[in-house]
Steps between C-alpha positions, in 0.01 A plus 500: 500500500327580825213380718262696726317346795275670754536359854302608806737780604734543204533497125775268386680566172764250378743606225636201314826537309467381139844574350548427132679172424881538512496835680613372838357341809150580625455707811285379788136613502425828675194495731338835582261506798287818508330593830308817597809652669805338335632302207737203544726366227638147537749303294699187570871579556750419221616184684138397566527458877290793624230747391621860476228747603471874451217699664394837357256741661235647270695831501819323395308320225364835373853643495628194312220537242587866450875435492466261205401796284735771624855593389804467728486726805371544856131531565259542789133415446282715728221312675157640424221540758 
């Protein structure tokens, strides 16, 4: 399950873990904040005492999207324009 909210300066997507019964503990929700120039992923740490944050530039996000569909190897994505 996920939710999408549009704030003034960001789109906020929340991914909610819905594991099947008996398959193990649920993971904390993942919150994705999408700005014009970056994307931030947040999740509560395993011990629940702090929020872990990862910031990706739009170029890094593009590389991640492409990497999900490529076989093992080294790649360089050439910037256009």
